[in-house]
C-alpha angles and dihedrals in degrees: 000000000000119000114217120212092194145328126241124194120195129210130178094204114092089191092059091045090052091049091050089054092049127087107258088227090068093057133077115267102262096047091038091056093049093046091049090051092047090049091048094050095042103035094131094042133097117230113211137177123253123185112249091240088058096047110100090194089070099052096107093046086055092057103267112143118233092242089057098051094075090061096052120098093210089062093056102034105022125226118341095248090069093068106012113080091197097066110050119191117277114261114255114258113250108287094233117167109272127192090258091053096043092048088066098050117109114243111252116266108249134168139175123224117206123187114247095202133024121214106217094184109091127193118221100229092173093062097086095178089073091061100032108055100155127078126216116217130197091251089057090054093047093050090048091053094051094050094051 
């Protein structure tokens, strides 16, 4: 058996990486469901950036013919940084919100509360004499001290 110290997955889409780092609740339903599933299946995995030119999965989309892929070293071994200590992977560009990313964000929940009835009778809370009708005298305080 082989013991793995960790698993790294690479993606060349900064939009997808940004979605994966977002809370699914902040995304629209379709993307949120995909992100939640990806997060569930890859919870103990590191997601890292790979430049498109170093991504063997994109060879055909870059114009390589299927009969040529079998002769390409990148197809069999992957990008050089996976096995060559001298060329580390490129740092991911800043994951700033892009139009693609922002298009999948849920709009913020907002609501407006309107009163259904208005009470026109107001109470003067600042007029303390309405609420404090009794007076305390010095003799009251003295008699209170002697009884305690």
